[in-house]
C-alpha positions as CSV (number, residue, x, y, z in Angstrom):
1,X,37.8,113.6,149.0
2,X,37.5,110.1,150.3
3,X,40.1,108.2,152.4
4,X,40.8,104.6,151.9
5,X,42.6,102.2,154.3
6,X,44.9,99.8,152.5
7,X,44.3,96.2,153.7
8,X,44.9,92.6,152.7
9,X,41.7,90.9,153.9
10,X,42.4,87.4,152.5
11,X,45.6,87.1,154.6
12,X,46.0,84.6,157.4
13,X,48.9,86.6,158.9
14,X,47.6,89.3,161.3
15,X,50.8,91.3,160.6
16,X,49.0,92.7,157.6
17,X,46.3,94.1,159.8
18,X,48.8,95.5,162.3
19,X,50.2,97.5,159.3
20,X,46.7,98.7,158.5
21,X,46.2,99.8,162.1
22,X,49.4,101.8,162.0
23,X,48.3,103.5,158.7
24,X,44.8,104.2,160.0
25,X,46.2,106.5,162.7
26,X,47.2,109.0,160.0
27,X,43.8,109.2,158.2
28,X,41.1,111.7,159.3
29,X,38.6,108.9,158.7
30,X,38.2,105.7,156.7
31,X,35.6,105.8,154.0
32,X,36.5,102.5,152.4
33,X,38.8,99.5,152.9
34,X,41.0,99.3,149.8
35,X,42.2,95.8,149.0
36,X,45.9,95.9,148.3
37,X,45.7,93.2,145.6
38,X,42.5,94.4,144.0
39,X,43.0,98.1,143.6
40,X,41.2,98.1,140.3
41,X,37.9,97.5,142.2
42,X,38.1,101.1,143.4
43,X,38.1,102.7,139.9
44,X,34.5,103.8,140.1
45,X,34.4,105.3,143.6
46,X,35.9,108.8,142.8
47,X,39.1,110.3,144.1
48,X,40.4,108.5,147.2
49,X,43.6,109.0,149.1
50,X,45.4,105.9,150.2
51,X,48.6,105.4,152.1
52,X,50.5,102.8,150.0
53,X,52.4,101.0,152.8
54,X,53.1,97.3,153.2
55,X,54.2,94.3,151.2
56,X,53.6,94.2,147.4
57,X,52.5,92.1,145.6
58,X,50.7,88.8,144.8
59,X,48.9,90.0,141.7
60,X,51.2,92.2,139.4
61,X,48.4,92.1,136.8
62,X,46.5,94.6,138.9
63,X,49.3,97.1,138.9
64,X,49.5,100.1,138.6
65,X,46.5,101.4,140.5
66,X,43.6,103.2,138.8
67,X,44.0,106.9,138.3
68,X,41.4,107.8,140.9
69,X,43.6,106.7,143.7
70,X,45.7,109.5,145.2
71,X,48.7,107.6,146.7
72,X,51.1,108.4,149.4
73,X,54.0,106.0,149.1
74,X,55.6,105.4,152.4
75,X,56.7,102.1,154.1
76,X,56.6,100.5,150.6
77,X,58.1,97.0,150.1
78,X,58.3,95.1,146.8
79,X,59.0,91.4,147.2
80,X,61.6,89.7,144.9
81,X,60.6,87.7,141.8
82,X,57.7,88.4,139.4
83,X,56.5,91.4,141.4
84,X,59.7,93.3,140.9
85,X,59.8,92.4,137.3
86,X,56.3,93.8,136.9
87,X,57.4,97.0,138.6
88,X,60.0,97.6,135.9
89,X,57.3,97.7,133.2
90,X,57.1,101.0,131.4
91,X,53.6,101.8,132.7
92,X,54.7,101.0,136.3
93,X,57.9,103.1,136.1
94,X,55.9,106.0,134.7
95,X,53.4,105.7,137.6
96,X,56.1,105.6,140.3
97,X,57.9,108.5,138.7
98,X,54.7,110.5,138.8
99,X,54.3,109.9,142.5
100,X,57.9,110.0,143.7
101,X,59.6,110.2,146.1
102,X,58.8,106.7,147.2
103,X,59.2,106.0,150.9
104,X,60.4,102.4,151.4
105,X,60.0,100.0,154.3
106,X,63.5,98.5,153.7
107,X,66.8,99.4,152.3
108,X,66.6,96.6,149.7
109,X,63.5,98.2,148.1
110,X,65.1,101.6,148.3
111,X,68.3,100.6,146.5
112,X,66.3,98.6,143.9
113,X,64.0,101.6,143.1
114,X,66.9,104.0,142.9
115,X,68.6,101.6,140.5
116,X,65.5,101.8,138.3
117,X,65.7,105.6,138.3
118,X,63.0,106.3,140.9
119,X,63.5,108.9,143.6
120,X,63.3,106.7,146.7
121,X,64.2,107.0,150.4
122,X,64.2,104.7,153.4
123,X,61.2,105.4,155.6
124,X,61.1,102.3,157.7
125,X,57.9,100.5,158.6
126,X,54.7,102.3,159.7
127,X,54.4,100.0,162.6
128,X,57.3,101.8,164.1
129,X,55.0,104.8,164.6
130,X,52.6,103.0,166.9
131,X,52.4,104.8,170.3
132,X,53.1,103.2,173.6
133,X,50.2,101.5,175.4
134,X,49.7,101.0,179.1
135,X,52.3,98.5,180.4
136,X,52.5,96.1,183.4
137,X,55.5,96.0,185.6
138,X,55.3,92.2,185.9
139,X,54.9,91.5,182.2
140,X,55.5,88.1,180.7
141,X,58.0,86.7,178.3
142,X,56.0,86.6,175.0
143,X,56.8,84.2,172.2
144,X,55.1,85.0,168.9
145,X,54.9,82.2,166.4
146,X,57.6,79.9,168.0
147,X,56.4,77.0,165.7
148,X,57.8,78.6,162.6
149,X,60.3,76.3,160.9
150,X,63.4,78.4,161.4
151,X,62.5,79.8,164.9
152,X,64.9,77.5,166.8
153,X,67.5,76.9,164.1
154,X,70.2,76.3,166.7
155,X,67.9,74.0,168.8
156,X,70.1,71.0,168.3
157,X,73.2,72.8,169.7
158,X,71.1,74.2,172.5
159,X,70.0,70.6,173.3
160,X,73.6,69.4,173.3
161,X,74.6,72.2,175.6
162,X,71.8,71.7,178.1
163,X,71.6,67.9,177.7
164,X,68.2,67.9,179.5
165,X,65.6,67.7,176.7
166,X,65.5,65.1,173.9
167,X,65.2,66.6,170.5
168,X,62.3,64.3,169.5
169,X,60.3,65.8,172.3
170,X,60.7,69.3,170.8
171,X,60.6,68.9,167.0
172,X,58.0,67.6,164.7
173,X,58.5,65.8,161.4
174,X,59.2,69.0,159.5
175,X,61.7,70.3,162.0
176,X,59.2,72.7,163.5
177,X,58.8,73.2,167.2
178,X,55.9,71.1,168.5
179,X,52.9,73.1,169.7
180,X,52.9,70.9,172.8
181,X,56.2,72.3,174.0
182,X,55.4,74.5,177.0
183,X,56.2,78.1,177.3
184,X,58.5,77.6,180.3
185,X,60.6,75.1,178.2
186,X,60.8,77.7,175.4
187,X,62.0,80.4,177.8
188,X,64.6,78.0,179.2
189,X,65.9,77.1,175.7
190,X,66.0,80.8,174.9
191,X,68.3,81.4,177.8
192,X,65.8,83.5,179.9
193,X,66.6,84.0,183.6
194,X,64.9,81.4,185.8
195,X,62.6,83.9,187.4
196,X,61.2,84.8,184.0
197,X,60.6,81.3,182.8
198,X,57.4,80.5,184.7
199,X,55.7,83.6,183.3
200,X,56.4,82.8,179.7
201,X,53.6,82.7,177.1
202,X,53.3,81.7,173.4
203,X,50.8,83.2,171.0
204,X,50.0,83.0,167.3
205,X,49.5,85.7,164.7
206,X,47.8,83.3,162.3
207,X,44.1,83.0,161.7
208,X,41.9,81.2,159.1
209,X,41.8,83.1,155.8
210,X,38.0,83.0,155.9
211,X,37.9,84.8,159.3
212,X,35.8,88.0,158.9
213,X,37.9,91.1,158.5
214,X,36.4,92.8,161.5
215,X,37.5,89.9,163.7
216,X,41.0,90.1,162.2
217,X,41.3,93.8,163.1
218,X,40.0,93.1,166.7
219,X,42.5,90.2,167.0
220,X,45.4,92.4,165.7
221,X,44.5,95.0,168.3
222,X,44.5,92.3,171.0
223,X,48.0,91.2,169.9
224,X,49.2,94.8,170.2
225,X,47.9,94.9,173.7
226,X,49.7,91.7,174.5
227,X,53.0,93.0,173.0
228,X,52.8,96.3,174.9
229,X,52.3,94.4,178.2
230,X,55.2,92.0,177.7
231,X,58.4,91.9,179.6
232,X,60.2,90.9,176.4
233,X,59.1,89.7,173.0
234,X,60.8,86.8,171.2
235,X,59.7,86.3,167.5
236,X,60.7,85.9,163.9
237,X,57.7,88.0,162.8
238,X,58.6,91.5,161.7
239,X,55.2,92.9,162.6
240,X,55.5,91.6,166.1
241,X,59.1,92.8,166.8
242,X,58.7,96.3,165.2
243,X,55.5,97.2,167.1
244,X,57.1,96.0,170.3
245,X,60.1,98.2,169.7
246,X,57.9,101.1,168.8
247,X,56.0,100.7,172.1
248,X,59.2,100.5,174.1
249,X,59.2,96.8,174.8
250,X,62.5,94.9,174.6
251,X,62.6,92.2,171.9
252,X,64.7,89.3,170.5
253,X,64.3,88.9,166.7
254,X,65.1,85.4,165.4
255,X,66.3,85.7,161.8
256,X,66.5,82.8,159.4
257,X,68.6,80.0,160.9
258,X,69.8,82.0,163.8
259,X,68.7,81.0,167.3
260,X,67.6,83.5,170.0
261,X,69.7,84.3,173.0
262,X,69.7,86.9,175.7
263,X,72.3,89.3,176.8
264,X,73.2,88.4,180.4
265,X,73.2,92.1,181.2
266,X,69.4,92.1,180.6
267,X,68.9,89.4,183.3
268,X,68.4,91.9,186.1
269,X,66.3,94.3,184.1
């Protein structure tokens, strides 16, 4: 029996590779990288076991997988729209029924599959199984993707409250945080204690789509090292906050138009 590691190589978001790293820990070996959106390309490789975790799917026309794939459905998420409509096709429902129960990454997918008559349960994300890594006692405040459009949705109210930083110095034309904004400024806007502000740092989980897959995995491992060494992680990326939590690192998750804040009780911790 062969073992395949599910991946999404064309991605520019290294969160996909973080999910693959989490799945890789449960395989005795990796005989082949299995492309999530091109499962049909494995039809001639013989029986191959694959953990079917992650975000599905950009190409519903390639679903369901070929019969040689032996799937384990855990941490499975189906996005809304055409992908969910494709999952309700007769062939798809028969496939899922054959391989139930389906472990789902989120409660929305769980409820939706149950509503379609599929035995499904909430498993959470595989990145929550990542083990702790060596930590530093003087870790930094780590901002992951602070330039995302909704990251500082309450920036204007924060500016009015502080009165010290003009909005035009912070936001670009699309309302995104300028990349020139320093990490110390970010930490101050996020309400971090003064002694934490000077040690703040911002990183990106985005790479060029054409970047070789090997480099993407190396970079994803590097991001996990940075997350594990942080004092606190501030992000709107699920696959930054969840690994941080798994590794025992405090985090602030910025969701939609909500701005980050910090519990004053954490200031001395």
